[in-house]
Backbone atoms as SQL, in Angstrom:
CREATE TABLE atoms (id INTEGER PRIMARY KEY, chain TEXT, resi INTEGER, resn TEXT, atom TEXT, x REAL, y REAL, z REAL);
INSERT INTO atoms VALUES
  (1, 'A', 1, 'UNK', 'N', -75.116, 24.194, 24.269),
  (2, 'A', 1, 'UNK', 'CA', -74.301, 23.056, 24.828),
  (3, 'A', 1, 'UNK', 'C', -74.520, 22.933, 26.523),
  (4, 'A', 2, 'UNK', 'N', -75.099, 21.648, 27.135),
  (5, 'A', 2, 'UNK', 'CA', -75.219, 21.906, 28.219),
  (6, 'A', 2, 'UNK', 'C', -74.262, 21.346, 28.969),
  (7, 'A', 3, 'UNK', 'N', -73.531, 21.866, 30.429),
  (8, 'A', 3, 'UNK', 'CA', -73.139, 21.680, 31.153),
  (9, 'A', 3, 'UNK', 'C', -73.464, 20.823, 31.965),
  (10, 'A', 4, 'UNK', 'N', -73.107, 19.150, 32.322),
  (11, 'A', 4, 'UNK', 'CA', -73.622, 18.373, 33.323),
  (12, 'A', 4, 'UNK', 'C', -72.526, 17.739, 34.650),
  (13, 'A', 5, 'UNK', 'N', -72.483, 18.188, 35.658),
  (14, 'A', 5, 'UNK', 'CA', -71.950, 17.742, 36.485),
  (15, 'A', 5, 'UNK', 'C', -72.446, 16.286, 37.077),
  (16, 'A', 6, 'UNK', 'N', -71.565, 15.681, 37.536),
  (17, 'A', 6, 'UNK', 'CA', -72.013, 14.255, 37.825),
  (18, 'A', 6, 'UNK', 'C', -71.529, 14.300, 39.382),
  (19, 'A', 7, 'UNK', 'N', -72.689, 14.201, 40.003),
  (20, 'A', 7, 'UNK', 'CA', -72.809, 13.918, 41.619),
  (21, 'A', 7, 'UNK', 'C', -73.067, 12.157, 42.496),
  (22, 'A', 8, 'UNK', 'N', -73.284, 12.545, 43.074),
  (23, 'A', 8, 'UNK', 'CA', -73.466, 11.445, 43.674),
  (24, 'A', 8, 'UNK', 'C', -74.695, 10.422, 43.207),
  (25, 'A', 9, 'UNK', 'N', -75.421, 11.562, 43.032),
  (26, 'A', 9, 'UNK', 'CA', -76.796, 10.091, 42.919),
  (27, 'A', 9, 'UNK', 'C', -77.012, 10.816, 40.999),
  (28, 'A', 10, 'UNK', 'N', -75.539, 11.063, 40.235),
  (29, 'A', 10, 'UNK', 'CA', -76.048, 11.088, 38.543),
  (30, 'A', 10, 'UNK', 'C', -75.983, 12.551, 38.597),
  (31, 'A', 11, 'UNK', 'N', -76.450, 12.728, 37.321),
  (32, 'A', 11, 'UNK', 'CA', -76.042, 13.908, 36.942),
  (33, 'A', 11, 'UNK', 'C', -77.313, 14.982, 37.486),
  (34, 'A', 12, 'UNK', 'N', -76.174, 16.287, 37.729),
  (35, 'A', 12, 'UNK', 'CA', -77.127, 17.749, 38.318),
  (36, 'A', 12, 'UNK', 'C', -76.756, 18.614, 37.098),
  (37, 'A', 13, 'UNK', 'N', -77.398, 19.164, 37.005),
  (38, 'A', 13, 'UNK', 'CA', -77.584, 20.910, 36.823),
  (39, 'A', 13, 'UNK', 'C', -76.956, 21.657, 37.587),
  (40, 'A', 14, 'UNK', 'N', -76.094, 22.587, 36.884),
  (41, 'A', 14, 'UNK', 'CA', -74.819, 23.214, 37.598),
  (42, 'A', 14, 'UNK', 'C', -75.901, 24.300, 38.486),
  (43, 'A', 15, 'UNK', 'N', -75.239, 24.598, 39.596),
  (44, 'A', 15, 'UNK', 'CA', -76.067, 25.276, 40.304),
  (45, 'A', 15, 'UNK', 'C', -76.443, 27.077, 39.847),
  (46, 'A', 16, 'UNK', 'N', -75.650, 27.311, 39.087),
  (47, 'A', 16, 'UNK', 'CA', -75.973, 28.721, 38.385),
  (48, 'A', 16, 'UNK', 'C', -76.999, 28.759, 37.072),
  (49, 'A', 17, 'UNK', 'N', -76.947, 27.725, 36.996),
  (50, 'A', 17, 'UNK', 'CA', -78.210, 27.515, 35.586),
  (51, 'A', 17, 'UNK', 'C', -79.749, 27.502, 36.554),
  (52, 'A', 18, 'UNK', 'N', -79.845, 26.616, 37.905),
  (53, 'A', 18, 'UNK', 'CA', -80.752, 26.511, 38.733),
  (54, 'A', 18, 'UNK', 'C', -80.979, 28.104, 39.178),
  (55, 'A', 19, 'UNK', 'N', -80.400, 29.108, 39.138),
  (56, 'A', 19, 'UNK', 'CA', -79.982, 30.407, 39.865),
  (57, 'A', 19, 'UNK', 'C', -80.905, 30.818, 38.880),
  (58, 'A', 20, 'UNK', 'N', -80.194, 30.932, 37.701),
  (59, 'A', 20, 'UNK', 'CA', -80.790, 31.848, 36.461),
  (60, 'A', 20, 'UNK', 'C', -82.269, 31.874, 36.310),
  (61, 'A', 21, 'UNK', 'N', -82.734, 30.340, 36.451),
  (62, 'A', 21, 'UNK', 'CA', -83.742, 30.065, 36.246),
  (63, 'A', 21, 'UNK', 'C', -84.629, 30.648, 37.355),
  (64, 'A', 22, 'UNK', 'N', -84.469, 30.103, 38.436),
  (65, 'A', 22, 'UNK', 'CA', -85.025, 30.857, 39.423),
  (66, 'A', 22, 'UNK', 'C', -85.248, 32.463, 39.495),
  (67, 'A', 23, 'UNK', 'N', -84.085, 32.848, 38.883),
  (68, 'A', 23, 'UNK', 'CA', -84.033, 34.940, 38.906),
  (69, 'A', 23, 'UNK', 'C', -85.087, 34.708, 37.780),
  (70, 'A', 24, 'UNK', 'N', -85.041, 34.250, 37.053),
  (71, 'A', 24, 'UNK', 'CA', -85.833, 34.569, 35.353),
  (72, 'A', 24, 'UNK', 'C', -87.276, 34.445, 35.243),
  (73, 'A', 25, 'UNK', 'N', -87.557, 33.322, 36.576),
  (74, 'A', 25, 'UNK', 'CA', -89.049, 33.419, 36.970),
  (75, 'A', 25, 'UNK', 'C', -89.501, 34.786, 37.819),
  (76, 'A', 26, 'UNK', 'N', -88.539, 34.954, 38.809),
  (77, 'A', 26, 'UNK', 'CA', -89.306, 36.334, 39.443),
  (78, 'A', 26, 'UNK', 'C', -89.111, 37.600, 38.960),
  (79, 'A', 27, 'UNK', 'N', -87.924, 37.580, 37.595),
  (80, 'A', 27, 'UNK', 'CA', -88.262, 38.949, 36.546),
  (81, 'A', 27, 'UNK', 'C', -89.314, 38.762, 35.796),
  (82, 'A', 28, 'UNK', 'N', -90.335, 37.515, 35.542),
  (83, 'A', 28, 'UNK', 'CA', -91.364, 37.676, 35.195),
  (84, 'A', 28, 'UNK', 'C', -92.189, 37.863, 35.617),
  (85, 'A', 29, 'UNK', 'N', -92.128, 37.902, 36.973),
  (86, 'A', 29, 'UNK', 'CA', -93.479, 37.777, 37.876),
  (87, 'A', 29, 'UNK', 'C', -93.280, 39.587, 38.110),
  (88, 'A', 30, 'UNK', 'N', -91.867, 39.942, 38.581),
  (89, 'A', 30, 'UNK', 'CA', -92.283, 41.094, 38.501),
  (90, 'A', 30, 'UNK', 'C', -92.506, 42.389, 37.663),
  (91, 'A', 31, 'UNK', 'N', -92.108, 41.656, 36.444),
  (92, 'A', 31, 'UNK', 'CA', -92.534, 42.525, 35.079),
  (93, 'A', 31, 'UNK', 'C', -93.980, 42.591, 34.721),
  (94, 'A', 32, 'UNK', 'N', -94.628, 41.460, 35.342),
  (95, 'A', 32, 'UNK', 'CA', -96.013, 40.958, 35.096),
  (96, 'A', 32, 'UNK', 'C', -97.128, 42.240, 36.352),
  (97, 'A', 33, 'UNK', 'N', -96.156, 41.933, 37.170),
  (98, 'A', 33, 'UNK', 'CA', -96.792, 42.962, 38.363),
  (99, 'A', 33, 'UNK', 'C', -96.237, 44.366, 37.700),
  (100, 'A', 34, 'UNK', 'N', -95.571, 44.868, 37.191),
  (101, 'A', 34, 'UNK', 'CA', -95.577, 46.051, 37.022),
  (102, 'A', 34, 'UNK', 'C', -96.342, 46.455, 35.996),
  (103, 'A', 35, 'UNK', 'N', -96.647, 45.607, 35.126),
  (104, 'A', 35, 'UNK', 'CA', -97.872, 46.122, 33.913),
  (105, 'A', 35, 'UNK', 'C', -98.945, 46.141, 34.353),
  (106, 'A', 36, 'UNK', 'N', -99.387, 45.078, 35.135),
  (107, 'A', 36, 'UNK', 'CA', -100.759, 44.861, 36.088),
  (108, 'A', 36, 'UNK', 'C', -101.083, 46.096, 36.880),
  (109, 'A', 37, 'UNK', 'N', -99.854, 47.212, 37.402),
  (110, 'A', 37, 'UNK', 'CA', -99.807, 47.716, 38.019),
  (111, 'A', 37, 'UNK', 'C', -100.263, 49.385, 37.287),
  (112, 'A', 38, 'UNK', 'N', -98.870, 49.410, 36.023),
  (113, 'A', 38, 'UNK', 'CA', -99.309, 50.577, 35.533),
  (114, 'A', 38, 'UNK', 'C', -100.310, 50.278, 34.490),
  (115, 'A', 39, 'UNK', 'N', -100.898, 49.252, 34.659),
  (116, 'A', 39, 'UNK', 'CA', -102.518, 49.217, 33.736),
  (117, 'A', 39, 'UNK', 'C', -103.807, 49.662, 34.581),
  (118, 'A', 40, 'UNK', 'N', -103.480, 49.363, 35.932),
  (119, 'A', 40, 'UNK', 'CA', -104.483, 49.266, 36.615),
  (120, 'A', 40, 'UNK', 'C', -104.827, 51.047, 37.556),
  (121, 'A', 41, 'UNK', 'N', -103.229, 51.662, 36.891),
  (122, 'A', 41, 'UNK', 'CA', -103.241, 52.911, 36.751),
  (123, 'A', 41, 'UNK', 'C', -103.831, 53.921, 36.038),
  (124, 'A', 42, 'UNK', 'N', -103.215, 53.396, 34.697),
  (125, 'A', 42, 'UNK', 'CA', -103.874, 53.788, 33.411),
  (126, 'A', 42, 'UNK', 'C', -105.301, 53.905, 33.192),
  (127, 'A', 43, 'UNK', 'N', -105.968, 52.646, 33.611),
  (128, 'A', 43, 'UNK', 'CA', -107.126, 52.456, 33.268),
  (129, 'A', 43, 'UNK', 'C', -108.145, 53.670, 33.636),
  (130, 'A', 44, 'UNK', 'N', -108.374, 54.093, 34.807),
  (131, 'A', 44, 'UNK', 'CA', -108.959, 55.524, 35.481),
  (132, 'A', 44, 'UNK', 'C', -108.662, 56.302, 34.346),
  (133, 'A', 45, 'UNK', 'N', -107.890, 56.840, 33.768),
  (134, 'A', 45, 'UNK', 'CA', -107.519, 57.930, 33.208),
  (135, 'A', 45, 'UNK', 'C', -108.074, 57.551, 31.553),
  (136, 'A', 46, 'UNK', 'N', -107.934, 56.524, 31.665),
  (137, 'A', 46, 'UNK', 'CA', -108.703, 56.149, 30.068),
  (138, 'A', 46, 'UNK', 'C', -109.588, 56.331, 29.610),
  (139, 'A', 47, 'UNK', 'N', -110.436, 55.872, 31.085),
  (140, 'A', 47, 'UNK', 'CA', -111.960, 55.815, 30.915),
  (141, 'A', 47, 'UNK', 'C', -112.484, 57.644, 31.111),
  (142, 'A', 48, 'UNK', 'N', -111.698, 58.093, 31.535),
  (143, 'A', 48, 'UNK', 'CA', -111.873, 59.320, 32.019),
  (144, 'A', 48, 'UNK', 'C', -112.102, 60.390, 30.734),
  (145, 'A', 49, 'UNK', 'N', -111.008, 59.611, 30.140),
  (146, 'A', 49, 'UNK', 'CA', -110.827, 60.478, 29.038),
  (147, 'A', 49, 'UNK', 'C', -111.845, 59.891, 27.938),
  (148, 'A', 50, 'UNK', 'N', -112.275, 58.755, 27.844),
  (149, 'A', 50, 'UNK', 'CA', -113.066, 58.358, 26.526),
  (150, 'A', 50, 'UNK', 'C', -114.297, 59.434, 27.388),
  (151, 'A', 51, 'UNK', 'N', -114.630, 59.412, 28.607),
  (152, 'A', 51, 'UNK', 'CA', -115.855, 60.243, 29.002),
  (153, 'A', 51, 'UNK', 'C', -115.937, 61.531, 28.524),
  (154, 'A', 52, 'UNK', 'N', -114.937, 62.339, 28.670),
  (155, 'A', 52, 'UNK', 'CA', -114.309, 63.806, 28.191),
  (156, 'A', 52, 'UNK', 'C', -114.823, 63.885, 26.604),
  (157, 'A', 53, 'UNK', 'N', -113.985, 62.526, 25.819),
  (158, 'A', 53, 'UNK', 'CA', -114.461, 62.531, 24.191),
  (159, 'A', 53, 'UNK', 'C', -115.959, 62.566, 24.170),
  (160, 'A', 54, 'UNK', 'N', -116.376, 61.979, 25.237),
  (161, 'A', 54, 'UNK', 'CA', -117.836, 61.514, 24.877),
  (162, 'A', 54, 'UNK', 'C', -118.670, 62.894, 25.064),
  (163, 'A', 55, 'UNK', 'N', -118.436, 63.562, 26.091),
  (164, 'A', 55, 'UNK', 'CA', -118.647, 64.974, 26.302),
  (165, 'A', 55, 'UNK', 'C', -118.727, 66.007, 25.577),
  (166, 'A', 56, 'UNK', 'N', -117.436, 66.007, 24.855),
  (167, 'A', 56, 'UNK', 'CA', -117.210, 67.057, 23.451),
  (168, 'A', 56, 'UNK', 'C', -117.782, 66.744, 22.213),
  (169, 'A', 57, 'UNK', 'N', -118.183, 65.397, 22.199),
  (170, 'A', 57, 'UNK', 'CA', -118.540, 65.019, 20.873),
  (171, 'A', 57, 'UNK', 'C', -119.942, 65.461, 21.510),
  (172, 'A', 58, 'UNK', 'N', -120.790, 65.219, 22.220),
  (173, 'A', 58, 'UNK', 'CA', -122.261, 65.592, 22.585),
  (174, 'A', 58, 'UNK', 'C', -122.355, 67.046, 22.561),
  (175, 'A', 59, 'UNK', 'N', -120.931, 68.310, 23.279),
  (176, 'A', 59, 'UNK', 'CA', -121.613, 69.439, 23.075),
  (177, 'A', 59, 'UNK', 'C', -121.224, 69.760, 21.737),
  (178, 'A', 60, 'UNK', 'N', -120.336, 69.153, 20.916),
  (179, 'A', 60, 'UNK', 'CA', -120.352, 69.631, 19.799),
  (180, 'A', 60, 'UNK', 'C', -121.402, 69.511, 18.617),
  (181, 'A', 61, 'UNK', 'N', -122.512, 68.223, 19.030),
  (182, 'A', 61, 'UNK', 'CA', -123.473, 68.117, 18.372),
  (183, 'A', 61, 'UNK', 'C', -124.425, 69.109, 18.841),
  (184, 'A', 62, 'UNK', 'N', -124.283, 69.415, 19.810),
  (185, 'A', 62, 'UNK', 'CA', -125.232, 70.646, 20.648),
  (186, 'A', 62, 'UNK', 'C', -125.068, 71.922, 19.769),
  (187, 'A', 63, 'UNK', 'N', -123.792, 72.173, 19.667),
  (188, 'A', 63, 'UNK', 'CA', -123.267, 73.298, 19.314),
  (189, 'A', 63, 'UNK', 'C', -123.682, 73.644, 17.705),
  (190, 'A', 64, 'UNK', 'N', -123.452, 72.507, 16.673),
  (191, 'A', 64, 'UNK', 'CA', -123.720, 72.599, 15.012),
  (192, 'A', 64, 'UNK', 'C', -125.741, 72.460, 15.374),
  (193, 'A', 65, 'UNK', 'N', -125.941, 72.221, 15.718),
  (194, 'A', 65, 'UNK', 'CA', -127.396, 72.022, 16.102),
  (195, 'A', 65, 'UNK', 'C', -128.188, 73.906, 16.468),
  (196, 'A', 66, 'UNK', 'N', -127.358, 74.249, 17.471),
  (197, 'A', 66, 'UNK', 'CA', -127.508, 75.834, 17.608),
  (198, 'A', 66, 'UNK', 'C', -127.198, 76.779, 16.757),
  (199, 'A', 67, 'UNK', 'N', -126.058, 76.667, 16.204),
  (200, 'A', 67, 'UNK', 'CA', -125.270, 77.188, 14.811),
  (201, 'A', 67, 'UNK', 'C', -126.283, 77.480, 14.360),
  (202, 'A', 68, 'UNK', 'N', -127.381, 75.885, 13.851),
  (203, 'A', 68, 'UNK', 'CA', -127.962, 76.108, 12.557),
  (204, 'A', 68, 'UNK', 'C', -129.529, 76.896, 13.101),
  (205, 'A', 69, 'UNK', 'N', -129.683, 76.338, 14.012),
  (206, 'A', 69, 'UNK', 'CA', -130.724, 77.385, 14.481),
  (207, 'A', 69, 'UNK', 'C', -130.620, 78.907, 14.323),
  (208, 'A', 70, 'UNK', 'N', -129.556, 79.641, 14.699),
  (209, 'A', 70, 'UNK', 'CA', -129.681, 80.722, 14.561),
  (210, 'A', 70, 'UNK', 'C', -129.224, 81.029, 13.134),
  (211, 'A', 71, 'UNK', 'N', -128.561, 80.062, 12.390),
  (212, 'A', 71, 'UNK', 'CA', -128.622, 81.016, 11.022),
  (213, 'A', 71, 'UNK', 'C', -129.820, 81.023, 10.487),
  (214, 'A', 72, 'UNK', 'N', -130.888, 80.151, 11.000),
  (215, 'A', 72, 'UNK', 'CA', -132.020, 79.981, 10.071),
  (216, 'A', 72, 'UNK', 'C', -133.310, 80.995, 10.632),
  (217, 'A', 73, 'UNK', 'N', -132.519, 81.656, 11.838),
  (218, 'A', 73, 'UNK', 'CA', -133.450, 82.287, 12.380),
  (219, 'A', 73, 'UNK', 'C', -133.004, 83.885, 11.760),
  (220, 'A', 74, 'UNK', 'N', -131.424, 84.004, 11.907),
  (221, 'A', 74, 'UNK', 'CA', -130.894, 85.234, 10.655),
  (222, 'A', 74, 'UNK', 'C', -131.732, 85.537, 9.895),
  (223, 'A', 75, 'UNK', 'N', -131.974, 84.152, 9.087),
  (224, 'A', 75, 'UNK', 'CA', -131.823, 84.272, 7.365),
  (225, 'A', 75, 'UNK', 'C', -133.268, 84.754, 7.574),
  (226, 'A', 76, 'UNK', 'N', -134.539, 84.176, 8.169),
  (227, 'A', 76, 'UNK', 'CA', -135.292, 84.476, 8.358),
  (228, 'A', 76, 'UNK', 'C', -135.747, 85.820, 8.551),
  (229, 'A', 77, 'UNK', 'N', -135.229, 86.814, 10.066),
  (230, 'A', 77, 'UNK', 'CA', -135.230, 87.918, 9.984),
  (231, 'A', 77, 'UNK', 'C', -134.634, 88.616, 9.020),
  (232, 'A', 78, 'UNK', 'N', -133.873, 88.446, 8.154),
  (233, 'A', 78, 'UNK', 'CA', -133.028, 88.848, 7.054),
  (234, 'A', 78, 'UNK', 'C', -134.093, 89.287, 6.154),
  (235, 'A', 79, 'UNK', 'N', -134.854, 88.153, 5.809),
  (236, 'A', 79, 'UNK', 'CA', -135.685, 88.303, 4.854),
  (237, 'A', 79, 'UNK', 'C', -136.960, 89.215, 5.337),
  (238, 'A', 80, 'UNK', 'N', -137.139, 88.989, 6.182),
  (239, 'A', 80, 'UNK', 'CA', -138.532, 89.701, 6.728),
  (240, 'A', 80, 'UNK', 'C', -138.099, 91.296, 6.596),
  (241, 'A', 81, 'UNK', 'N', -136.607, 91.617, 7.226),
  (242, 'A', 81, 'UNK', 'CA', -136.194, 93.084, 6.989),
  (243, 'A', 81, 'UNK', 'C', -136.479, 93.721, 5.512),
  (244, 'A', 82, 'UNK', 'N', -135.802, 92.515, 4.688),
  (245, 'A', 82, 'UNK', 'CA', -135.725, 92.945, 3.292),
  (246, 'A', 82, 'UNK', 'C', -136.935, 93.270, 2.662),
  (247, 'A', 83, 'UNK', 'N', -137.925, 92.344, 3.094),
  (248, 'A', 83, 'UNK', 'CA', -139.293, 92.182, 2.496),
  (249, 'A', 83, 'UNK', 'C', -139.981, 93.973, 3.390),
  (250, 'A', 84, 'UNK', 'N', -139.853, 94.475, 4.386),
  (251, 'A', 84, 'UNK', 'CA', -140.299, 95.577, 4.869),
  (252, 'A', 84, 'UNK', 'C', -139.527, 96.474, 4.474),
  (253, 'A', 85, 'UNK', 'N', -138.441, 96.795, 3.932),
  (254, 'A', 85, 'UNK', 'CA', -137.473, 97.550, 3.185),
  (255, 'A', 85, 'UNK', 'C', -138.214, 97.951, 2.065),
  (256, 'A', 86, 'UNK', 'N', -138.694, 96.494, 1.276),
  (257, 'A', 86, 'UNK', 'CA', -138.993, 96.739, -0.319),
  (258, 'A', 86, 'UNK', 'C', -140.265, 97.728, -0.061),
  (259, 'A', 87, 'UNK', 'N', -141.390, 97.150, 0.967),
  (260, 'A', 87, 'UNK', 'CA', -142.158, 97.682, 1.151),
  (261, 'A', 87, 'UNK', 'C', -142.159, 99.255, 0.714),
  (262, 'A', 88, 'UNK', 'N', -141.550, 99.313, 2.290),
  (263, 'A', 88, 'UNK', 'CA', -141.138, 101.000, 2.676),
  (264, 'A', 88, 'UNK', 'C', -140.692, 101.900, 1.534),
  (265, 'A', 89, 'UNK', 'N', -139.323, 101.421, 1.069),
  (266, 'A', 89, 'UNK', 'CA', -138.951, 101.943, -0.531),
  (267, 'A', 89, 'UNK', 'C', -140.288, 102.478, -1.250),
  (268, 'A', 90, 'UNK', 'N', -140.964, 101.301, -2.104),
  (269, 'A', 90, 'UNK', 'CA', -142.095, 101.455, -2.667),
  (270, 'A', 90, 'UNK', 'C', -143.175, 102.734, -1.704),
  (271, 'A', 91, 'UNK', 'N', -143.002, 102.886, -1.121),
  (272, 'A', 91, 'UNK', 'CA', -144.430, 103.700, -0.012),
  (273, 'A', 91, 'UNK', 'C', -143.387, 105.074, -0.312),
  (274, 'A', 92, 'UNK', 'N', -142.038, 104.979, 0.049),
  (275, 'A', 92, 'UNK', 'CA', -141.438, 105.935, -0.010),
  (276, 'A', 92, 'UNK', 'C', -141.723, 106.531, -1.194),
  (277, 'A', 93, 'UNK', 'N', -141.556, 105.899, -2.763),
  (278, 'A', 93, 'UNK', 'CA', -141.166, 106.476, -3.798),
  (279, 'A', 93, 'UNK', 'C', -143.054, 107.154, -4.242),
  (280, 'A', 94, 'UNK', 'N', -143.906, 106.153, -4.232),
  (281, 'A', 94, 'UNK', 'CA', -144.956, 106.881, -3.747),
  (282, 'A', 94, 'UNK', 'C', -145.762, 107.814, -3.719),
  (283, 'A', 95, 'UNK', 'N', -145.242, 107.921, -2.145),
  (284, 'A', 95, 'UNK', 'CA', -145.293, 109.095, -1.342),
  (285, 'A', 95, 'UNK', 'C', -144.478, 110.182, -2.108),
  (286, 'A', 96, 'UNK', 'N', -143.364, 110.250, -2.468),
  (287, 'A', 96, 'UNK', 'CA', -142.485, 111.301, -3.674),
  (288, 'A', 96, 'UNK', 'C', -143.027, 111.650, -4.339),
  (289, 'A', 97, 'UNK', 'N', -143.671, 110.881, -5.412),
  (290, 'A', 97, 'UNK', 'CA', -144.347, 111.018, -6.670),
  (291, 'A', 97, 'UNK', 'C', -145.344, 111.827, -6.577),
  (292, 'A', 98, 'UNK', 'N', -146.418, 111.477, -5.260),
  (293, 'A', 98, 'UNK', 'CA', -147.658, 111.902, -4.678),
  (294, 'A', 98, 'UNK', 'C', -147.235, 113.695, -4.099),
  (295, 'A', 99, 'UNK', 'N', -146.258, 113.891, -3.430),
  (296, 'A', 99, 'UNK', 'CA', -145.621, 115.196, -3.198),
  (297, 'A', 99, 'UNK', 'C', -145.008, 116.168, -4.404),
  (298, 'A', 100, 'UNK', 'N', -144.655, 115.162, -5.281),
  (299, 'A', 100, 'UNK', 'CA', -144.206, 115.956, -6.432),
  (300, 'A', 100, 'UNK', 'C', -145.340, 116.476, -6.998),
  (301, 'A', 101, 'UNK', 'N', -146.498, 115.506, -7.501),
  (302, 'A', 101, 'UNK', 'CA', -147.656, 115.965, -8.166),
  (303, 'A', 101, 'UNK', 'C', -148.491, 117.025, -7.540),
  (304, 'A', 102, 'UNK', 'N', -148.558, 116.976, -5.498),
  (305, 'A', 102, 'UNK', 'CA', -149.079, 118.624, -4.982),
  (306, 'A', 102, 'UNK', 'C', -148.120, 119.709, -5.544),
  (307, 'A', 103, 'UNK', 'N', -147.119, 119.594, -5.147),
  (308, 'A', 103, 'UNK', 'CA', -146.248, 120.680, -5.633),
  (309, 'A', 103, 'UNK', 'C', -146.545, 121.269, -7.019),
  (310, 'A', 104, 'UNK', 'N', -146.720, 120.580, -7.925),
  (311, 'A', 104, 'UNK', 'CA', -146.510, 120.667, -9.248),
  (312, 'A', 104, 'UNK', 'C', -148.209, 121.885, -9.440),
  (313, 'A', 105, 'UNK', 'N', -149.391, 121.173, -8.428),
  (314, 'A', 105, 'UNK', 'CA', -150.665, 121.439, -8.651),
  (315, 'A', 105, 'UNK', 'C', -150.211, 123.079, -7.528),
  (316, 'A', 106, 'UNK', 'N', -149.651, 123.443, -6.752),
  (317, 'A', 106, 'UNK', 'CA', -149.880, 124.247, -6.225),
  (318, 'A', 106, 'UNK', 'C', -149.042, 125.396, -6.992),
  (319, 'A', 107, 'UNK', 'N', -148.192, 125.470, -7.419),
  (320, 'A', 107, 'UNK', 'CA', -147.486, 125.677, -8.634),
  (321, 'A', 107, 'UNK', 'C', -148.569, 126.608, -9.860),
  (322, 'A', 108, 'UNK', 'N', -149.360, 125.526, -9.969),
  (323, 'A', 108, 'UNK', 'CA', -149.649, 126.057, -11.207),
  (324, 'A', 108, 'UNK', 'C', -151.168, 126.869, -10.778),
  (325, 'A', 109, 'UNK', 'N', -151.392, 126.882, -9.653),
  (326, 'A', 109, 'UNK', 'CA', -152.656, 127.246, -8.728),
  (327, 'A', 109, 'UNK', 'C', -152.110, 128.840, -8.356);
């Protein structure tokens, strides 16, 4: 319900309603200014955070590649070491057999 006052020139909106309307406009402007200021202060932080996330993702990818390369090199080195160990073990078994035969020959002569 609106309250109208009758003035000299006809109906007039009460001063309180006009004052509230002006104050509402001022508050809306202040709220918009505060939101814009806060956003402008937040934006560089958000952008630097996005940059950091990008750097972390890149570094994480590089670490995964490095881990994969290290695992492959270790696996290859392990395979080489196993092959060399197997060869040396077979050579030791042959040499032990030859030594055993030579000992038996020595004892028989």
